[in-house]
KEKE-3310 file (N, C-alpha, C; in steps of 0.2 Angstrom, whole numbers, plus 5000, padded with zeros to 4 digits):
npx = (4850:4856:4854:4867:4877:4886:4881:4883:4891:4890:4881:4882:4869:4865:4873:4877:4884:4898:4905:4911:4917:4928:4945:4962:4969:4961:4960:4972:4975:4965:4973:4985:4981:4976:4990:4994:4985:4984:5001:5004:4994:4992:5003:5003:4992:4997:5007:5000:4994:5002:5007:4999:4998:4991:4991:4998:4986:4975:4978:4978:4964:4960:4966:4960:4946:4942:4946:4938:4929:4925:4931:4922:4910:4913:4916:4904:4893:4900:4898:4886:4881:4886:4895:4912:4912:4924:4929:4936:4949:4951:4964:4967:4961:4968:4980:4980:4975:4987:4993:4982:4977:4982:4982:4968:4956:4955:4941:4933:4939:4931:4919:4920:4923:4912:4903:4905:4903:4891:4888:4889:4881:4869:4870:4872:4859:4848:4850:4861:4870:4873:4866:4876:4885:4880:4882:4895:4908:4912:4924:4931:4931:4938:4950:4953:4954:4966:4976:4976:4985:4994:5007:5010:5012:5025:5033:5038:5049:5057:5061:5069:5084:5084:5083:5090:5092:5080:5069:5071:5073:5057:5052:5057:5050:5038:5038:5041:5030:5018:5019:5021:5012:5001:4988:4994:5001:5004:5002:5013:5022:5023:5024:5038:5045:5044:5048:5063:5065:5066:5075:5088:5089:5079:5069:5064:5061:5062:5056:5043:5026:5016:5002:4984:4971:4964:4948:4944:4934:4927:4919:4908:4910:4905:4911:4910:4922:4932:4921:4923:4938:4941:4930:4919:4933:4936:4925:4925:4934:4934:4923:4927:4943:4941:4926:4918:4928:4932:4921:4919:4932:4925:4916:4922:4928:4916:4907:4891:4886:4875:4877:4873:4867:4879:4889:4880:4880:4895:4893:4885:4894:4903:4900:4896:4909:4915:4916:4926:4938:4938:4941:4936:4925:4926:4924:4936:4950:4963:4966:4952:4956:4964:4957:4945:4953:4960:4967:4963:4954:4949:4936:4925:4913:4917:4926:4922:4926:4939:4938:4930:4940:4948:4941:4939:4950:4955:4947:4953:4965:4960:4961:4975:4978:4988:5001:5002:5003:5015:5023:5021:5028:5041:5043:5052:5051:5052:5047:5033:5028:5034:5028:5014:5014:5016:5004:4996:4997:4989:4977:4980:4984:4972:4963:4967:4967:4952:4950:4955:4949:4939:4937:4932:4930:4944:4953:4950:4950:4964:4967:4961:4968:4982:4981:4976:4987:4996:4998:4994:4988:4975:4967:4968:4962:4964:4973:4965:4954:4953:4956:4946:4938:4945:4943:4929:4926:4934:4929:4914:4916:4922:4912:4901:4909:4907:4891:4890)
npy = (4933:4932:4943:4941:4936:4933:4920:4903:4905:4896:4897:4893:4888:4890:4894:4883:4877:4878:4871:4861:4867:4873:4876:4873:4881:4893:4898:4901:4911:4921:4923:4928:4940:4947:4949:4956:4970:4974:4977:4985:4996:4999:5005:5018:5021:5021:5032:5042:5045:5046:5058:5066:5067:5056:5044:5027:5019:5025:5024:5011:5008:5016:5006:4992:4994:4998:4984:4976:4979:4979:4966:4958:4960:4959:4945:4939:4943:4937:4922:4923:4925:4919:4925:4933:4945:4958:4969:4985:4995:5013:5015:5025:5036:5035:5038:5052:5056:5057:5068:5078:5078:5083:5096:5096:5095:5079:5073:5082:5078:5064:5067:5070:5059:5054:5059:5055:5042:5042:5050:5039:5029:5036:5036:5020:5017:5026:5020:5023:5018:5006:5008:5016:5006:4995:5003:5003:4993:4977:4974:4987:4986:4975:4980:4991:4984:4975:4986:4992:4982:4979:4986:4978:4968:4969:4974:4963:4959:4973:4972:4963:4968:4972:4964:4951:4936:4931:4937:4930:4916:4914:4917:4905:4894:4899:4893:4881:4875:4879:4870:4857:4859:4867:4874:4877:4885:4898:4898:4891:4897:4910:4902:4898:4911:4917:4910:4909:4922:4924:4916:4923:4934:4944:4950:4958:4956:4961:4971:4971:4972:4963:4968:4967:4975:4992:4997:5013:5025:5039:5052:5061:5077:5092:5102:5114:5115:5104:5096:5099:5099:5086:5076:5078:5076:5064:5055:5056:5051:5037:5033:5036:5029:5018:5011:5012:5006:4993:4985:4987:4977:4966:4964:4963:4950:4940:4942:4949:4959:4963:4980:4992:4990:4984:4995:5001:4993:4995:5010:5009:5001:5009:5019:5016:5010:5022:5031:5026:5028:5023:5029:5024:5013:5003:4995:4983:4984:4977:4967:4961:4958:4948:4939:4936:4930:4918:4909:4908:4899:4887:4887:4896:4901:4895:4904:4912:4908:4912:4925:4926:4921:4930:4941:4935:4933:4947:4949:4941:4949:4961:4960:4963:4973:4985:4981:4972:4981:4985:4973:4970:4983:4977:4969:4962:4975:4970:4957:4957:4964:4956:4944:4950:4951:4939:4932:4938:4937:4929:4933:4946:4942:4937:4947:4955:4947:4949:4962:4962:4956:4959:4966:4980:4987:4986:4998:5007:5001:5000:5010:5014:5005:5009:5022:5018:5011:5022:5028:5041:5054:5065:5079:5072:5059:5042:5035:5024:5028:5037:5031:5023:5034:5037:5027:5026:5038:5036:5026:5031:5040:5033:5022:5033:5037:5025:5023:5034)
npz = (4935:4953:4967:4974:4970:4953:4940:4942:4953:4968:4983:5000:5009:5024:5038:5045:5035:5035:5044:5035:5025:5028:5025:5023:5016:5015:5027:5029:5019:5026:5037:5032:5027:5038:5044:5035:5033:5044:5047:5040:5043:5057:5060:5058:5065:5077:5075:5072:5085:5094:5090:5093:5106:5113:5127:5130:5133:5126:5113:5113:5114:5104:5092:5097:5097:5085:5078:5086:5081:5067:5066:5072:5064:5051:5051:5056:5047:5035:5037:5040:5027:5017:5009:5005:5017:5019:5031:5037:5044:5039:5030:5022:5031:5042:5040:5036:5047:5055:5054:5054:5066:5074:5089:5089:5102:5109:5112:5104:5090:5092:5092:5078:5073:5073:5066:5056:5053:5055:5042:5034:5037:5034:5018:5016:5022:5013:5002:4992:4987:4979:4967:4962:4960:4951:4939:4936:4924:4923:4916:4921:4933:4936:4930:4939:4949:4948:4946:4957:4965:4959:4961:4973:4970:4962:4974:4977:4970:4970:4984:4985:4984:4998:5009:5004:5005:5015:5006:4993:4999:5002:4990:4984:4991:4985:4974:4974:4980:4972:4963:4970:4979:4978:4983:4998:4995:5001:5013:5018:5015:5022:5034:5034:5031:5042:5052:5045:5047:5062:5066:5057:5066:5063:5069:5082:5099:5110:5116:5119:5127:5132:5136:5142:5132:5136:5136:5133:5135:5129:5130:5118:5110:5100:5087:5075:5068:5070:5063:5050:5048:5048:5052:5038:5029:5033:5031:5017:5011:5017:5010:4996:4994:5002:5002:4989:4982:4987:4988:4972:4971:4976:4966:4954:4959:4955:4963:4970:4981:4993:4991:4999:5010:5016:5016:5026:5038:5042:5044:5055:5063:5066:5072:5083:5089:5089:5101:5107:5103:5088:5072:5059:5052:5037:5021:5016:5005:5000:5008:5006:4992:4994:5001:4993:4982:4970:4977:4990:4989:4976:4973:4972:4982:4994:4998:5009:5020:5022:5022:5034:5044:5044:5050:5064:5066:5069:5080:5088:5091:5095:5108:5114:5108:5108:5110:5099:5087:5091:5089:5078:5070:5073:5063:5048:5035:5023:5023:5026:5013:5004:5006:5004:4992:4984:4989:4983:4969:4961:4960:4957:4941:4938:4939:4927:4917:4917:4915:4901:4893:4884:4869:4867:4878:4882:4880:4887:4899:4901:4903:4916:4924:4924:4928:4941:4946:4947:4957:4964:4972:4976:4982:4995:4992:4986:4973:4968:4968:4959:4947:4944:4941:4932:4921:4920:4914:4901:4898:4894:4887:4875:4871:4867:4856:4847:4845:4838)
capx = (4854:4856:4858:4872:4881:4885:4878:4889:4893:4883:4881:4880:4863:4865:4880:4879:4889:4904:4910:4913:4918:4934:4951:4968:4970:4956:4962:4980:4972:4963:4978:4990:4976:4978:4998:4996:4983:4987:5004:5001:4991:4993:5010:5001:4987:5003:5012:4992:4992:5008:5008:4991:5000:4988:4993:4996:4981:4970:4979:4978:4959:4958:4966:4956:4940:4939:4948:4933:4920:4925:4931:4914:4905:4916:4916:4897:4891:4903:4897:4880:4876:4892:4899:4918:4913:4928:4930:4943:4950:4951:4970:4968:4961:4976:4986:4977:4976:4995:4994:4976:4974:4988:4979:4963:4954:4953:4933:4931:4940:4928:4912:4922:4922:4903:4899:4907:4900:4885:4885:4892:4876:4864:4872:4867:4850:4845:4851:4864:4877:4870:4864:4883:4890:4880:4886:4905:4908:4915:4931:4933:4931:4944:4957:4955:4958:4974:4979:4976:4987:5001:5012:5012:5016:5032:5038:5040:5056:5060:5063:5077:5089:5084:5084:5088:5090:5074:5065:5073:5069:5051:5050:5059:5046:5032:5038:5040:5024:5016:5022:5018:5005:4997:4983:4994:5007:5005:5002:5019:5028:5021:5028:5045:5045:5043:5055:5069:5066:5067:5084:5091:5087:5078:5062:5066:5055:5064:5052:5037:5024:5009:4996:4977:4969:4959:4944:4944:4927:4928:4914:4911:4910:4905:4912:4911:4930:4932:4917:4926:4944:4939:4923:4920:4937:4937:4918:4925:4940:4931:4920:4930:4946:4939:4921:4916:4934:4932:4914:4921:4935:4921:4913:4928:4929:4911:4901:4885:4885:4870:4881:4870:4866:4886:4890:4875:4883:4902:4892:4882:4899:4907:4896:4896:4915:4919:4918:4932:4944:4939:4938:4932:4925:4925:4925:4941:4950:4969:4961:4948:4959:4967:4952:4942:4957:4959:4974:4961:4950:4948:4929:4922:4906:4919:4930:4921:4930:4943:4935:4928:4945:4952:4937:4941:4959:4955:4945:4957:4970:4958:4961:4983:4980:4993:5006:5002:5004:5022:5024:5021:5033:5047:5045:5053:5045:5054:5045:5027:5027:5036:5019:5007:5014:5015:4997:4992:4999:4983:4972:4981:4982:4965:4959:4973:4964:4944:4951:4957:4943:4932:4941:4930:4934:4950:4957:4947:4952:4969:4967:4958:4974:4987:4979:4975:4994:5001:4998:4995:4981:4970:4961:4968:4959:4969:4974:4962:4946:4954:4958:4940:4934:4947:4941:4923:4926:4934:4921:4907:4919:4922:4905:4898:4910:4905:4884:4888)
capy = (4933:4934:4949:4940:4933:4930:4915:4900:4904:4893:4901:4890:4890:4893:4895:4878:4872:4883:4866:4856:4871:4874:4872:4875:4888:4899:4899:4903:4917:4925:4924:4930:4947:4952:4951:4960:4975:4978:4978:4990:5002:5001:5008:5025:5024:5024:5035:5047:5046:5048:5064:5071:5067:5051:5038:5021:5017:5027:5022:5005:5008:5016:5001:4988:4996:4994:4977:4970:4981:4977:4960:4955:4963:4955:4939:4938:4943:4932:4917:4921:4925:4915:4930:4935:4950:4959:4975:4984:5002:5016:5016:5032:5042:5034:5041:5059:5058:5060:5077:5081:5075:5088:5102:5095:5090:5072:5074:5084:5072:5059:5068:5071:5052:5051:5063:5052:5037:5043:5050:5034:5025:5037:5033:5016:5017:5027:5015:5026:5015:5000:5011:5018:4999:4995:5007:5002:4990:4972:4975:4993:4987:4970:4984:4993:4978:4975:4992:4991:4976:4978:4988:4974:4962:4971:4974:4955:4959:4978:4969:4958:4971:4975:4957:4946:4929:4931:4934:4922:4908:4913:4916:4897:4891:4897:4892:4873:4872:4878:4863:4853:4859:4872:4876:4877:4889:4906:4895:4885:4903:4911:4898:4899:4918:4918:4905:4911:4929:4923:4912:4928:4938:4951:4951:4960:4956:4962:4978:4970:4973:4959:4970:4969:4982:4994:5000:5019:5029:5047:5058:5065:5085:5092:5107:5115:5115:5097:5093:5102:5097:5079:5073:5078:5072:5057:5052:5057:5048:5033:5030:5035:5025:5012:5007:5010:5001:4986:4985:4985:4971:4959:4964:4959:4943:4938:4942:4953:4959:4972:4984:4999:4987:4982:4999:5005:4990:5000:5015:5008:4999:5013:5023:5012:5009:5028:5035:5021:5030:5022:5033:5023:5005:5003:4988:4981:4983:4973:4961:4959:4955:4940:4933:4934:4927:4909:4906:4907:4893:4886:4886:4904:4899:4894:4908:4917:4905:4917:4931:4923:4919:4936:4944:4932:4935:4954:4950:4940:4954:4966:4959:4964:4976:4989:4976:4968:4985:4988:4967:4973:4987:4974:4962:4967:4977:4967:4951:4959:4967:4949:4940:4952:4951:4931:4930:4941:4936:4923:4938:4950:4938:4935:4955:4958:4944:4951:4967:4963:4952:4963:4973:4984:4989:4985:5003:5010:4996:5000:5018:5013:5002:5014:5028:5017:5008:5026:5028:5047:5058:5072:5080:5068:5054:5039:5034:5017:5031:5042:5027:5023:5040:5041:5023:5027:5044:5033:5022:5035:5044:5028:5023:5038:5036:5019:5024:5041)
capz = (4942:4959:4970:4978:4964:4946:4938:4942:4960:4972:4989:5005:5012:5031:5042:5046:5030:5036:5046:5030:5019:5031:5022:5025:5011:5016:5034:5027:5017:5030:5042:5028:5025:5045:5045:5027:5034:5053:5049:5037:5045:5065:5062:5055:5071:5084:5075:5073:5093:5097:5087:5095:5114:5116:5130:5126:5134:5123:5108:5113:5114:5097:5088:5098:5095:5079:5077:5087:5078:5059:5065:5072:5059:5044:5051:5057:5040:5031:5040:5039:5018:5013:5005:5008:5017:5023:5034:5039:5047:5033:5030:5022:5035:5048:5036:5036:5057:5056:5054:5054:5074:5079:5091:5089:5107:5107:5113:5099:5087:5093:5088:5071:5069:5076:5061:5049:5053:5053:5036:5030:5038:5029:5015:5014:5024:5007:4997:4986:4984:4973:4959:4958:4959:4946:4933:4934:4920:4926:4916:4924:4941:4937:4930:4946:4957:4944:4949:4966:4967:4954:4965:4978:4966:4960:4980:4978:4967:4975:4992:4985:4988:5006:5014:4998:5008:5016:5001:4989:5001:5002:4982:4981:4994:4984:4967:4974:4983:4968:4960:4972:4985:4977:4988:5003:4995:5004:5020:5019:5013:5028:5041:5031:5031:5051:5057:5044:5051:5067:5063:5055:5069:5060:5073:5090:5102:5120:5120:5119:5133:5132:5142:5140:5129:5140:5129:5135:5133:5128:5128:5110:5109:5093:5084:5069:5067:5070:5059:5044:5047:5052:5051:5032:5025:5034:5027:5009:5009:5018:5004:4990:4993:5004:5001:4982:4979:4991:4984:4967:4970:4977:4959:4951:4961:4953:4968:4969:4987:4994:4993:5002:5017:5020:5019:5030:5042:5043:5047:5061:5069:5067:5077:5091:5090:5089:5107:5112:5098:5082:5066:5053:5049:5031:5018:5015:4998:4999:5011:5002:4986:4997:5004:4987:4976:4967:4983:4996:4988:4968:4973:4974:4984:5000:4999:5014:5026:5022:5026:5042:5047:5043:5054:5067:5068:5072:5088:5094:5092:5099:5115:5114:5100:5106:5109:5093:5084:5093:5087:5070:5068:5073:5061:5044:5030:5016:5023:5023:5007:4997:5007:5002:4984:4982:4992:4976:4960:4957:4960:4950:4934:4935:4936:4922:4913:4914:4911:4894:4889:4880:4865:4866:4883:4884:4879:4896:4906:4903:4908:4924:4927:4924:4934:4948:4948:4947:4965:4964:4974:4975:4989:4999:4989:4984:4966:4966:4965:4952:4942:4943:4938:4924:4918:4917:4908:4894:4895:4891:4878:4867:4872:4863:4849:4845:4843:4834)
cpx = (4853:4859:4865:4878:4881:4882:4886:4891:4889:4884:4879:4874:4861:4872:4881:4884:4895:4911:4913:4916:4926:4940:4957:4969:4966:4959:4969:4980:4970:4970:4985:4987:4975:4985:4998:4993:4985:4994:5007:4998:4990:5000:5008:4996:4992:5006:5005:4993:4997:5010:5003:4992:4995:4992:4991:4989:4974:4972:4978:4969:4955:4960:4961:4950:4938:4941:4942:4927:4920:4926:4924:4911:4906:4913:4907:4893:4894:4901:4889:4877:4881:4897:4905:4918:4918:4930:4935:4943:4952:4960:4972:4967:4965:4979:4983:4978:4982:4996:4987:4972:4977:4984:4972:4961:4952:4945:4931:4933:4935:4921:4912:4921:4915:4899:4898:4904:4893:4883:4886:4883:4870:4864:4870:4861:4846:4848:4857:4871:4876:4868:4871:4887:4888:4881:4893:4903:4913:4923:4935:4933:4936:4951:4958:4958:4964:4978:4983:4983:4995:5007:5014:5015:5025:5036:5039:5048:5061:5063:5069:5082:5090:5085:5083:5087:5082:5070:5067:5070:5062:5050:5053:5054:5039:5033:5039:5034:5018:5014:5019:5012:5003:4991:4985:5001:5009:5007:5010:5026:5027:5025:5037:5047:5047:5050:5062:5070:5069:5076:5087:5091:5087:5072:5065:5060:5056:5060:5045:5033:5017:5004:4990:4975:4965:4956:4941:4939:4929:4920:4915:4909:4910:4907:4912:4919:4933:4927:4923:4933:4946:4934:4921:4927:4936:4929:4922:4929:4939:4928:4924:4936:4946:4935:4919:4925:4935:4925:4917:4926:4931:4916:4917:4928:4923:4905:4895:4884:4879:4873:4878:4869:4872:4887:4886:4878:4889:4900:4889:4888:4903:4905:4897:4903:4919:4920:4923:4938:4943:4939:4937:4931:4923:4925:4933:4944:4955:4968:4957:4950:4960:4963:4948:4945:4958:4965:4969:4957:4948:4940:4925:4915:4910:4925:4929:4923:4937:4942:4933:4935:4948:4949:4940:4947:4959:4951:4949:4963:4967:4962:4970:4983:4986:4998:5008:5006:5010:5023:5024:5026:5040:5048:5047:5049:5046:5048:5036:5024:5029:5028:5015:5007:5012:5009:4993:4994:4994:4979:4973:4983:4976:4962:4963:4967:4955:4947:4952:4952:4940:4936:4939:4929:4942:4955:4955:4949:4959:4972:4965:4965:4981:4985:4980:4984:4999:5002:4997:4986:4979:4965:4961:4965:4965:4967:4967:4955:4945:4955:4951:4936:4937:4944:4935:4922:4927:4930:4918:4910:4920:4916:4901:4901:4908:4898:4883:4892)
cpy = (4935:4941:4949:4939:4933:4924:4910:4899:4901:4895:4893:4894:4893:4890:4889:4874:4874:4878:4861:4859:4874:4871:4876:4883:4896:4901:4903:4911:4923:4929:4932:4941:4951:4953:4957:4969:4978:4980:4983:4999:5004:5005:5016:5026:5024:5031:5044:5049:5048:5057:5069:5069:5063:5046:5033:5018:5018:5026:5016:5003:5011:5009:4996:4987:4993:4987:4973:4973:4978:4970:4955:4955:4959:4946:4936:4938:4937:4926:4916:4922:4920:4920:4932:4943:4952:4965:4977:4991:5005:5018:5023:5038:5041:5039:5051:5061:5060:5066:5081:5081:5082:5095:5102:5091:5084:5070:5078:5080:5066:5060:5070:5064:5051:5054:5058:5047:5038:5045:5044:5029:5028:5036:5027:5016:5020:5023:5018:5022:5009:5003:5013:5011:4996:4997:5005:4994:4982:4975:4981:4990:4980:4975:4987:4988:4975:4978:4995:4988:4975:4980:4982:4967:4963:4973:4967:4956:4967:4977:4966:4959:4971:4968:4952:4940:4927:4930:4931:4917:4908:4913:4908:4893:4892:4895:4881:4871:4876:4875:4857:4851:4866:4877:4879:4882:4895:4903:4894:4893:4908:4908:4899:4906:4920:4914:4908:4917:4930:4920:4917:4935:4945:4953:4952:4961:4958:4969:4977:4972:4970:4961:4969:4975:4986:4998:5006:5022:5035:5050:5063:5072:5087:5100:5107:5114:5107:5094:5093:5099:5091:5076:5073:5074:5066:5053:5051:5051:5041:5029:5031:5030:5019:5008:5006:5005:4994:4983:4981:4979:4965:4958:4960:4952:4938:4939:4947:4956:4964:4976:4990:4995:4985:4988:5004:5000:4994:5005:5013:5004:5004:5018:5021:5011:5016:5032:5030:5024:5027:5026:5032:5016:5007:4996:4987:4981:4976:4966:4959:4952:4949:4934:4932:4932:4919:4906:4902:4900:4893:4887:4893:4905:4897:4899:4913:4914:4912:4923:4930:4924:4926:4940:4941:4933:4943:4954:4945:4945:4960:4966:4962:4970:4982:4986:4972:4973:4986:4979:4969:4976:4983:4968:4966:4968:4972:4958:4951:4962:4962:4945:4943:4951:4941:4929:4932:4940:4933:4928:4945:4949:4938:4942:4958:4953:4946:4956:4968:4960:4953:4967:4978:4990:4990:4993:5006:5007:4997:5007:5017:5009:5005:5020:5025:5014:5013:5027:5037:5047:5064:5074:5075:5060:5049:5037:5027:5022:5033:5038:5025:5026:5039:5032:5025:5035:5041:5031:5024:5037:5038:5024:5025:5037:5030:5019:5029:5036)
cpz = (4948:4961:4972:4974:4958:4946:4940:4950:4965:4979:4995:5007:5018:5033:5045:5041:5031:5039:5040:5026:5022:5027:5025:5022:5012:5021:5032:5025:5020:5035:5037:5027:5031:5044:5039:5030:5040:5051:5043:5038:5055:5066:5064:5061:5077:5082:5076:5081:5097:5097:5090:5102:5117:5120:5127:5128:5128:5115:5106:5111:5108:5091:5090:5099:5090:5077:5078:5082:5071:5060:5065:5068:5051:5047:5051:5050:5034:5031:5038:5033:5016:5008:5009:5009:5021:5024:5036:5042:5040:5034:5028:5024:5042:5043:5037:5043:5058:5059:5057:5062:5077:5082:5090:5097:5104:5109:5107:5091:5086:5090:5081:5069:5070:5068:5054:5049:5052:5045:5031:5032:5034:5023:5010:5017:5018:5002:4990:4984:4979:4968:4957:4956:4952:4939:4933:4930:4924:4924:4919:4932:4940:4934:4935:4951:4956:4946:4954:4968:4964:4957:4972:4976:4963:4967:4981:4977:4971:4982:4993:4988:4996:5011:5008:5000:5011:5011:4996:4993:5000:4995:4980:4984:4990:4976:4969:4976:4976:4965:4964:4976:4984:4980:4996:5004:5001:5011:5023:5019:5017:5035:5038:5032:5037:5053:5054:5047:5059:5068:5063:5060:5067:5064:5081:5094:5110:5121:5120:5125:5132:5137:5139:5135:5133:5135:5135:5133:5134:5125:5123:5113:5101:5091:5076:5065:5065:5064:5052:5043:5048:5050:5041:5028:5026:5031:5019:5005:5011:5012:4997:4990:4997:5002:4995:4979:4979:4989:4977:4966:4972:4969:4955:4952:4960:4957:4967:4977:4988:4998:4998:5009:5019:5022:5026:5038:5045:5045:5054:5066:5069:5071:5084:5094:5092:5096:5112:5107:5089:5076:5061:5051:5042:5027:5016:5008:4999:5003:5009:4996:4988:4998:4998:4981:4976:4975:4987:4994:4983:4969:4976:4982:4992:5001:5006:5021:5027:5026:5034:5046:5050:5051:5060:5071:5073:5078:5091:5096:5096:5107:5119:5109:5101:5109:5103:5089:5085:5089:5078:5066:5069:5068:5052:5040:5025:5019:5023:5018:5004:4999:5004:4995:4980:4985:4986:4969:4958:4957:4954:4942:4932:4933:4928:4916:4911:4912:4904:4890:4884:4878:4865:4871:4885:4884:4887:4901:4907:4904:4915:4927:4928:4928:4939:4949:4949:4955:4968:4969:4974:4979:4996:4998:4986:4977:4965:4964:4959:4946:4940:4940:4931:4919:4917:4912:4902:4892:4891:4887:4872:4867:4866:4856:4846:4843:4839:4826)
residu = (MET:SER:ASP:ALA:THR:GLN:PRO:GLY:ILE:THR:LEU:PRO:SER:ASP:SER:HIS:HIS:ALA:ARG:ARG:ASP:ILE:SER:ALA:SER:ALA:ILE:ALA:ALA:GLY:VAL:VAL:ALA:VAL:LEU:VAL:SER:PHE:GLY:GLY:THR:ALA:VAL:LEU:MET:VAL:GLN:ALA:GLY:HIS:ALA:ALA:GLY:LEU:ASP:ALA:ALA:ARG:ILE:GLY:SER:TRP:ILE:GLY:SER:LEU:SER:LEU:ALA:PHE:GLY:LEU:GLY:GLY:ALA:PHE:TYR:SER:LEU:ARG:THR:GLY:LEU:PRO:ILE:VAL:MET:ALA:TRP:SER:THR:PRO:GLY:ALA:ALA:LEU:LEU:VAL:THR:ALA:LEU:VAL:GLY:VAL:PRO:PHE:ASN:GLU:ALA:ILE:GLY:ALA:TYR:ILE:LEU:ALA:ALA:GLY:LEU:THR:LEU:ALA:CYS:GLY:LEU:PHE:GLY:TRP:ILE:ASP:PRO:ILE:LEU:ARG:ARG:ILE:PRO:GLY:GLU:ILE:ALA:ALA:ALA:MET:LEU:ALA:GLY:VAL:LEU:LEU:ASN:PHE:GLY:MET:GLY:ILE:PHE:SER:ASN:VAL:ALA:ARG:GLN:PRO:GLY:LEU:VAL:LEU:ALA:MET:CYS:VAL:THR:TYR:LEU:LEU:CYS:ARG:ARG:TRP:ALA:PRO:ARG:TYR:ALA:VAL:LEU:LEU:VAL:MET:VAL:VAL:ALA:ILE:ALA:LEU:ALA:PHE:ALA:LEU:ASP:LEU:ILE:GLN:LEU:ASN:LEU:LEU:ASP:TRP:SER:LEU:THR:GLN:PHE:VAL:TRP:THR:THR:PRO:GLU:PHE:SER:ALA:GLN:ALA:ALA:VAL:SER:LEU:GLY:ILE:PRO:LEU:PHE:VAL:VAL:ALA:MET:ALA:SER:GLN:ASN:LEU:PRO:GLY:LEU:ALA:ILE:LEU:GLN:ALA:ALA:GLY:TYR:ARG:PRO:PRO:ALA:SER:ARG:ILE:VAL:ALA:ALA:THR:GLY:LEU:LEU:GLY:LEU:LEU:ALA:ALA:PRO:PHE:GLY:ALA:HIS:SER:VAL:THR:MET:GLY:ALA:ILE:SER:ALA:ALA:ILE:CYS:THR:GLY:PRO:GLU:ALA:HIS:PRO:ASP:PRO:ALA:LYS:ARG:TYR:ILE:ALA:ALA:ALA:THR:TYR:GLY:LEU:GLY:TYR:VAL:ALA:LEU:SER:VAL:VAL:ALA:GLY:ALA:VAL:ALA:VAL:PHE:PHE:GLN:ALA:LEU:PRO:ALA:ALA:LEU:LEU:ALA:ALA:LEU:ALA:GLY:LEU:ALA:LEU:LEU:GLY:THR:ILE:MET:GLY:GLY:MET:SER:ALA:ALA:MET:VAL:ASN:PRO:GLN:ARG:ARG:GLU:ALA:ALA:LEU:ILE:THR:LEU:LEU:ALA:THR:ALA:SER:GLY:PHE:SER:PHE:TRP:GLY:ILE:GLY:SER:ALA:PHE:TRP:GLY:LEU:VAL:ALA:GLY:LEU:LEU:ALA:HIS:ALA:ALA:PHE:GLU:LEU:ARG:ARG:ARG:LYS)
# end
């Protein structure tokens, strides 16, 4: 078995193959991943910045530097290796900062960001990630993937009451396209949704200010208080809630990425971007599921185009990051939720199928799925990590019973 993928997935030998691997479905998957991930997290960073008393320039620098760092990193890695490497910002980390950043001098917060990125880089350089990933059974990884995404699928129907005309039109478009043009279903749903939202006057653009991002340097200062209250929690949350689940999602999709090297790359990118306000560069989870699913391309070896599109999309967004964050606040929440759910239906189905295929591991996989889908958090760490823990404990207990 190759260290990159499972047998049956043939990767391109060099980046020149990208020209003939480009497809509309892969590009659409990358664009949808940008819409879903940016719309969900940029608002949190705007809220955290306002709570900490940051001006618009520093908030824009924060979002812009992150977008540029992981956008370039993910696009380069995807095109270079042919693997769909999706990097992202830490959504749980952004949620943590909404309250934790209040009262902390921003230059000390930058020092804490550098500490968190340095710890991530060390984990990658010392090769601590690959042994962990190798010990996660495929069924457990697939169940975690399905559990992470299950609420997105249910979000299609829970949002019908909020915007019935919009969401039902998206569902009808999806069903028709799955019958007549399955590869372009998500792309056409996105076009119809945005056009209908404009027609129904659900998007308010009058408050937008399309000013360019100012990348503002902040000289870091290091303090024990910021390290304990920000640096260590950011590192733990990023590793447990983003990096390990993100790598497990790649594994569930059939890829075998060089995990430690990729995590080291996220740490290095985080170090470079931190003085401009970037709190954490991590592996993507939900966005990775969109870019590595069958909707992106029937051939797994060509899904890296979706990841590269996602990365280049973020590079473009970094130029007007602050204004785009306000734009996503103007989009109907029901549109983003339904679009994410429809884009992930195939991935949810694949994850559930793979999780339940082995009768001996089916019960542990079910425990993983239920714990992950529950959405509970503990010590600031989300349910994706705890679902993995629960599934691995159940798997170990059942294996011990079988051996006896």
